[in-house]
NUPAZA-489863 format. One record per residue: residue number from 1; residue in three letters; chain; z, x, y of N, C-alpha, C in turn. Coordinates in Angstrom, 1 decimal, padded with zeros to 4 digits. Layout:
REM NUPAZA-489863
resi:resn:chain:nzz:nxx:nyy:cazz:caxx:cayy:czz:cxx:cyy
NUM:ALA:A:Z:X:Y:Z:X:Y:Z:X:Y $
...
//
This chain:
REM NUPAZA-489863
resi:resn:chain:nzz:nxx:nyy:cazz:caxx:cayy:czz:cxx:cyy
1:UNK:A:099.6:-056.5:029.4:099.1:-056.8:029.0:097.6:-057.6:028.7 $
2:UNK:A:097.6:-058.0:030.1:095.8:-057.8:030.4:095.0:-056.9:030.0 $
3:UNK:A:096.3:-056.2:030.8:095.3:-054.3:031.7:094.8:-053.7:029.7 $
4:UNK:A:095.9:-054.1:028.8:095.1:-053.1:027.8:094.2:-054.2:027.1 $
5:UNK:A:094.7:-056.0:027.1:093.4:-056.3:026.7:091.8:-055.4:027.4 $
6:UNK:A:092.2:-055.7:028.3:090.8:-055.5:029.4:090.5:-053.8:028.7 $
7:UNK:A:090.9:-053.0:028.4:090.7:-051.8:028.3:090.4:-051.8:027.2 $
8:UNK:A:090.6:-052.4:026.0:090.2:-051.9:024.5:089.0:-053.0:024.7 $
9:UNK:A:088.8:-054.1:025.3:087.9:-054.9:025.1:087.2:-053.8:025.6 $
10:UNK:A:086.8:-052.7:026.8:085.9:-052.5:027.6:085.1:-050.8:026.6 $
11:UNK:A:086.8:-050.4:025.4:086.3:-049.6:024.8:085.4:-050.1:023.3 $
12:UNK:A:085.5:-051.3:023.0:084.8:-052.7:022.1:083.2:-052.0:022.7 $
13:UNK:A:083.4:-052.0:024.0:081.7:-052.6:024.8:081.4:-051.0:024.2 $
14:UNK:A:081.9:-050.1:024.2:081.0:-048.7:025.0:080.9:-048.4:022.8 $
15:UNK:A:081.7:-049.0:022.5:081.6:-047.9:021.0:080.3:-048.7:021.1 $
16:UNK:A:080.4:-049.9:020.3:079.2:-050.5:020.1:077.5:-050.2:020.5 $
17:UNK:A:077.2:-049.8:022.1:075.9:-050.0:022.9:076.0:-047.9:021.9 $
18:UNK:A:077.1:-047.7:022.0:076.4:-045.7:021.8:075.4:-045.9:020.1 $
19:UNK:A:076.9:-047.5:019.0:076.7:-047.8:018.0:074.9:-047.8:017.5 $
20:UNK:A:074.6:-048.5:018.7:073.4:-049.0:019.1:071.8:-048.3:019.3 $
21:UNK:A:073.4:-047.1:020.5:071.9:-046.0:020.6:071.8:-045.0:018.7 $
22:UNK:A:073.2:-045.1:018.3:072.8:-044.0:017.0:071.4:-044.5:016.1 $
23:UNK:A:071.9:-045.6:016.8:070.6:-047.0:016.1:069.5:-046.5:016.2 $
24:UNK:A:069.0:-046.1:017.2:068.0:-045.9:018.3:067.2:-044.3:017.6 $
25:UNK:A:068.0:-044.0:016.9:067.8:-042.2:017.4:067.4:-042.5:015.5 $
26:UNK:A:067.1:-043.1:014.9:066.8:-043.8:013.7:067.9:-043.0:012.4 $
27:UNK:A:069.5:-042.7:012.5:070.3:-042.2:011.9:070.5:-043.1:011.1 $
28:UNK:A:070.7:-042.7:009.7:071.0:-043.7:008.8:072.4:-044.6:009.0 $
29:UNK:A:072.6:-046.3:008.9:074.0:-046.4:008.2:074.3:-046.7:007.4 $
30:UNK:A:075.3:-046.7:006.9:075.7:-047.1:005.2:077.1:-048.1:005.0 $
31:UNK:A:077.2:-048.9:004.6:078.5:-050.3:004.1:079.8:-049.0:003.5 $
32:UNK:A:080.1:-050.1:004.5:081.7:-049.0:003.1:082.5:-050.2:002.6 $
33:UNK:A:083.5:-049.6:002.8:084.7:-050.5:002.0:084.6:-052.0:003.3 $
34:UNK:A:084.7:-052.7:002.3:085.3:-054.5:003.8:084.0:-054.5:004.5 $
35:UNK:A:082.6:-054.0:004.4:081.1:-054.9:004.4:081.3:-053.4:006.1 $
36:UNK:A:082.2:-052.6:006.8:082.4:-051.9:007.7:080.9:-051.1:008.0 $
37:UNK:A:080.6:-050.5:009.0:079.5:-049.7:008.6:079.8:-048.1:008.8 $
38:UNK:A:079.0:-047.3:008.7:079.5:-045.7:008.5:078.2:-045.5:009.3 $
39:UNK:A:078.6:-044.0:009.6:077.5:-042.8:010.2:078.5:-042.3:009.4 $
40:UNK:A:076.9:-041.4:008.3:077.4:-040.1:007.3:077.8:-039.0:009.0 $
41:UNK:A:078.4:-038.7:008.1:078.8:-036.4:009.8:077.5:-035.7:009.2 $
42:UNK:A:076.2:-035.8:009.1:075.5:-035.8:009.2:074.5:-036.2:010.0 $
43:UNK:A:074.3:-037.3:009.6:073.9:-037.8:010.7:074.9:-038.5:011.6 $
44:UNK:A:075.6:-038.1:012.2:076.6:-038.0:013.2:075.9:-036.5:014.2 $
45:UNK:A:076.4:-036.1:013.5:075.8:-034.3:014.1:074.9:-034.5:014.9 $
46:UNK:A:073.5:-035.1:014.2:071.7:-035.8:014.7:071.6:-036.5:016.0 $
47:UNK:A:072.8:-037.3:015.7:073.1:-037.9:016.9:073.5:-037.4:018.2 $
48:UNK:A:074.9:-036.1:017.9:075.5:-036.0:019.2:074.0:-035.5:020.4 $
49:UNK:A:073.2:-034.9:019.0:072.6:-033.9:019.9:071.7:-034.3:020.5 $
50:UNK:A:070.5:-035.9:020.1:069.9:-036.5:020.7:070.6:-036.8:022.9 $
51:UNK:A:068.6:-036.7:023.4:068.9:-036.8:024.1:069.2:-038.5:024.6 $
52:UNK:A:069.0:-039.4:023.7:069.3:-040.4:024.3:071.3:-040.3:024.1 $
53:UNK:A:071.7:-040.5:023.1:073.3:-040.3:023.1:074.0:-039.5:024.4 $
54:UNK:A:073.1:-038.5:025.0:074.0:-037.7:026.0:073.9:-038.7:026.9 $
55:UNK:A:072.4:-039.0:027.5:072.2:-040.3:028.6:073.1:-041.6:028.8 $
56:UNK:A:073.0:-042.8:027.1:073.9:-043.1:027.1:075.5:-043.0:027.7 $
57:UNK:A:076.3:-042.1:027.3:077.1:-041.5:027.8:077.7:-040.7:029.0 $
58:UNK:A:076.1:-040.6:030.1:076.5:-040.4:030.9:076.9:-041.2:032.2 $
59:UNK:A:075.8:-042.7:031.4:075.7:-043.5:032.4:077.5:-044.6:032.2 $
60:UNK:A:077.5:-044.1:031.6:079.2:-044.8:030.8:080.2:-044.1:031.4 $
61:UNK:A:079.2:-042.7:031.1:081.3:-042.1:032.0:081.8:-041.4:031.4 $
62:UNK:A:081.1:-041.3:029.5:081.8:-041.5:029.2:081.5:-039.5:029.1 $
63:UNK:A:082.4:-039.0:028.6:082.4:-037.1:028.2:081.8:-036.6:027.1 $
64:UNK:A:082.2:-035.8:027.0:081.5:-035.3:025.5:082.7:-035.4:024.4 $
65:UNK:A:084.2:-035.6:024.9:085.4:-035.6:024.1:085.3:-037.1:023.7 $
66:UNK:A:084.9:-037.4:024.3:084.8:-039.6:024.1:084.2:-039.9:023.5 $
67:UNK:A:082.8:-039.5:023.8:081.6:-040.1:022.8:081.6:-039.0:021.5 $
68:UNK:A:082.1:-038.0:020.9:082.3:-037.8:019.7:083.2:-038.4:018.9 $
69:UNK:A:084.5:-038.6:019.6:085.5:-039.6:019.5:084.8:-041.0:018.5 $
70:UNK:A:084.4:-041.5:019.0:083.9:-042.6:018.7:083.0:-042.8:018.2 $
71:UNK:A:082.2:-041.8:017.9:081.4:-041.3:016.6:082.1:-040.6:015.3 $
72:UNK:A:083.4:-040.4:015.3:083.5:-040.0:014.2:084.7:-041.6:013.7 $
73:UNK:A:084.6:-042.1:014.8:085.6:-043.7:014.2:084.5:-044.4:013.7 $
74:UNK:A:083.3:-044.6:014.1:082.3:-044.4:013.3:081.9:-044.2:012.2 $
75:UNK:A:081.9:-043.1:011.9:081.9:-042.2:010.7:083.1:-042.6:009.5 $
76:UNK:A:082.9:-042.2:008.3:083.9:-041.8:006.9:084.3:-040.6:006.2 $
77:UNK:A:085.2:-039.5:007.1:085.5:-039.3:006.7:085.2:-038.4:005.5 $
//
């Protein structure tokens, strides 16, 4: 159980770093249901091609697939 919590905490930390990096690219973030923030699909695609996002992903040891998945979780489909 402790390992699962540790893994979840690490994933949350990565997601927050990625979210902040997306904000730094100038992507617009909107408020959705329940006060949750989300990134529109258009802004997500721009962020994925940003050198800052690629650099952060490499530093965090995330693959492109993980980066894309985290960004998609931040977006409302």
